[in-house]
C-alpha positions in Angstrom: 31.4 13.2 41.1 33.3 13.1 44.3 33.4 16.9 44.4 29.6 17.0 44.3 29.2 14.4 47.2 31.7 16.3 49.4 29.9 19.6 48.6 26.6 18.0 49.5 27.9 16.9 52.8 29.1 20.4 53.5 25.7 21.9 52.6 23.9 19.4 54.8 26.1 20.4 57.7 25.5 24.0 57.0 21.7 23.6 57.4 22.4 23.2 61.1 23.5 26.9 61.2 19.9 27.8 60.4 18.4 25.1 62.5 20.7 24.5 65.5 18.3 22.1 67.2 18.3 19.7 64.2 21.2 17.6 65.4 22.9 15.5 62.7 23.8 12.0 64.1 25.0 10.3 60.9 25.2 11.2 57.3 26.2 9.1 54.3 26.1 10.2 50.7 26.0 7.4 48.1 26.1 7.7 44.4 22.4 7.8 44.0 20.9 8.4 47.4 21.6 10.0 50.8 21.0 8.5 54.3 20.6 10.9 57.3 20.0 10.2 60.9 18.8 13.4 62.5 17.5 14.1 66.0 14.7 16.6 65.8 12.6 18.3 68.5 8.9 17.2 68.4 7.8 20.7 67.5 8.9 20.2 63.9 6.8 18.3 61.3 9.0 15.7 59.7 7.7 16.6 56.3 8.9 20.2 56.7 12.3 19.1 57.8 12.6 16.8 54.8 11.5 19.5 52.5 14.2 21.8 53.9 16.8 19.1 53.7 16.0 18.5 50.1 15.4 22.0 48.8 18.4 23.9 50.3 21.0 21.4 49.0 19.2 21.0 45.7 19.4 24.8 45.1 23.0 25.0 46.2 24.1 22.1 44.1 22.3 23.6 41.0 24.1 26.9 41.6 27.6 25.3 42.1 27.4 22.5 39.5 25.0 23.6 36.8 27.1 22.2 34.0 27.1 18.7 35.5 23.6 18.6 36.8 22.0 19.9 33.7 23.3 16.9 31.8 21.8 14.5 34.4 18.6 16.3 35.5 17.5 17.9 32.2 13.9 18.5 33.5 15.1 21.1 36.0 13.4 19.2 38.8 16.6 18.4 40.7 17.7 15.0 41.9 15.5 14.2 44.9 12.8 11.6 44.9 9.5 12.5 46.4 9.8 9.6 49.0 11.5 9.4 52.3 11.6 7.2 55.3 11.3 8.6 58.8 11.0 6.8 62.1 10.1 8.4 65.4 9.8 5.6 67.8 10.4 1.9 68.1 13.7 1.5 66.4 17.0 1.1 68.2 19.0 4.3 67.5 22.3 2.5 67.6 21.1 0.2 64.9 20.1 3.1 62.7 23.4 4.9 63.3 25.3 1.8 62.3 23.2 1.3 59.2 23.8 4.8 58.0 27.5 4.8 58.8 28.1 1.6 56.9 25.5 1.8 54.1 28.0 2.1 51.3 29.9 -0.9 52.5 26.7 -2.9 53.0 25.6 -2.2 49.4 28.9 -3.4 48.2 28.6 -6.6 50.2 31.5 -5.7 52.5 29.8 -5.1 55.8 28.2 -7.7 58.0 25.6 -5.8 60.1 23.1 -7.2 62.5 19.8 -5.4 61.8 
């Protein structure tokens, strides 16, 4: 599955080509979830950005890896949950960056982060 994760990272970077003002601060792809820290201008609705960040990669992954994903996501709905977390104010950006950067280590109990 490493190939899928690396391809997903590539697709998430490519979204910026269509939306150059959606700056990607941090990105971490885990086995069963993705963490992104993006800087967005206030003219965008967060829900619209999340929809784009889910739909474009989902479509590209299904095109590139149909044999693998059809075994995992047999309902054709893709791999994204309907939920997401978004914060716009009140959280220290450096803390969020550190959290996203070290998420895999933290889940494995290897990183000691001050949150």
